[in-house]
C-alpha positions, -999 to +999 in steps of 0.1 A: -602+034+231-635+050+240-651+037+272-687+039+262-696+003+268-704-002+305-731-016+327-761+003+342-749-001+378-783+003+395-796-026+375-768-050+386-771-073+415-745-066+442-725-098+434-726-089+397-713-054+405-685-067+427-675-093+400-675-067+373-652-045+393-630-075+399-629-082+362-619-046+356-591-049+381-581-083+368-576-068+333-556-040+348-533-064+365-530-086+333-520-055+313-494-045+339-479-079+344-477-088+307-470-054+291-457-031+317-469+000+336-477+020+304-502-006+293-523+000+324-531+035+312-552+022+283-577+003+305-613+012+299-648-003+300-649-015+264-620-039+270-637-054+300-667-063+278-642-081+254-629-102+284-665-112+293-674-121+257-643-142+251-646-161+285-651-198+279-684-213+292-666-238+314-639-214+327-645-207+364-640-172+378-613-172+404-609-142+427-579-130+447-571-098+467-541-074+461-533-038+467-544-015+439-515+002+422-534+034+421-548+033+457-521+015+475-537+019+509-564-007+502-567-042+488-592-049+461-606-082+448-596-091+412-602-119+388-572-141+383-558-142+348-571-168+323-569-173+285-597-148+279-581-122+301-547-126+284-561-125+249-582-094+257-551-077+272-531-083+240-560-071+218-565-041+240-529-030+236-531-035+198-563-015+195-551+013+217-518+016+200-533+018+165-559+043+178-530+065+191-512+063+158-544+072+140-547+103+163-511+112+154-521+113+117-555+130+121-557+149+153-552+185+161-518+198+172-521+191+209-539+159+203-512+148+179-484+156+204-502+137+232-509+107+211-473+106+198-459+106+233-484+080+245-477+057+215-440+058+222-446+047+257-468+019+245-446+008+216-427-020+234-460-034+247-475-032+213-447-051+197-451-079+222-489-080+218-487-080+180-463-109+182-489-128+203-519-119+181-504-113+146-536-120+127-556-096+148-530-070+145-530-074+107-568-071+105-568-040+127-541-023+105-560-031+073-593-018+087-578+014+100-560+020+068-593+016+049-610+038+074-583+065+071-587+064+033-625+069+036-621+098+061-594+115+040-618+113+010-645+130+031-668+099+029-704+110+035-718+075+040-721+069+078-728+033+072-697+028+051-673+043+077-691+026+106-690-008+088-652-005+084-646+002+121-671-025+131-653-051+110-621-042+130-637-051+163-654-083+150-619-096+141-615-105+178-638-135+172-616-150+144-604-181+163-637-189+181-649-225+176-673-240+166-682-220+135-717-213+150-702-196+180-677-176+159-705-163+137-725-152+167-695-136+184-685-118+152-720-103+149-721-093+186-687-075+183-696-060+149-727-043+162-710-032+194-682-017+173-707+000+150-724+015+181-691+027+195-680+044+162-713+063+156-717+073+192-681+085+194-686+106+163-718+121+177-701+128+211-671+145+193-693+165+168-689+199+183-652+195+190-645+182+155-665+210+138-646+236+159-612+221+150-620+215+113-614+177+116-634+150+097-665+138+115-687+111+099-719+125+115-710+160+102-702+146+068-735+126+067-756+156+074-735+183+057-729+202+089-704+230+092-714+241+127-734+228+156-760+220+168-771+187+153-807+190+140-833+172+161-844+150+132-808+139+126-804+131+163-835+110+161-821+091+131-788+085+149-806+072+180-826+048+158-796+034+140-778+030+174-808+012+188-808-011+157-772-021+163-778-026+200-807-049+193-787-069+167-758-072+192-782-085+218-798-110+194-764-123+183-753-125+220-782-147+229-770-173+204-738-178+225-736-203+253-739-189+288-707-182+307-702-166+342-706-131+328-738-136+308-760-116+332-736-087+332-733-086+294-771-086+291-772-056+315-747-038+293-766-043+261-801-039+275-795-010+299-760+004+297-758+011+260-792+030+259-782+050+290-749+062+275-767+070+242-791+091+261-763+109+279-746+117+246-778+129+230-785+153+259-749+165+261-745+152+296-718+127+288-689+150+281-698+172+311-699+142+334-668+127+318-649+160+325-660+160+361-648+125+366-614+132+349-607+098+335-639+081+322-623+047+327-621+049+365 
């Protein structure tokens, strides 16, 4: 998907950092074992957050060591699979596949070609994941169809498009029980999704304006060329802060689990940090230097 939701590593305790990396590696292994090699390629930070949010309060974290499929010369600790890991893996495949199909419809020429090739590689994994999570797959398709209709019409309301995308992510909480937990989980995921959508639009603004594609931030402010006015940047940062605060408030209503401290770090420190990088223009530059932002 996007890869914006990650911890502020300097603020993590060492054991939290090691556990987070193990969770990342565990999701990678779950994707590979359940859906094949191609599914490993979709791994990013956003999906790790989904694992930690769906983790049951009484589920222990079990670690093991295995050779990394990318760096075979070394063994890495990873979290053994559990219900939250498997569910997140299935939802990750569904979300990634539909995002690729959306890029095939709406991207530029080279982006469409790349997305088409990647979606074909992921098709078998998607069919398996959709069979395991049919309700989530249906909600994602409905939300993306509605979002595509808004974008095709040139929707100028940033709230309306962001709400449609945020509802897509909140669907991951549909089977949470009791009802009080489901509501808090829905609101946490909703505001994380809203944050991702607006931040991604802001990050892609220059590229979308150059390519002539729809961008909700450009549509909101009537932009035909960069840069984004400073007053608009301030407004975007304010609404992103608002969603982050609401995500944090909803998360505090959930019972603690082994990942509570790490999720608090992501919401309190990681999300503001990445917002600052996007606003200053540092994010794309650092992402390009790293190559794959998910590594």
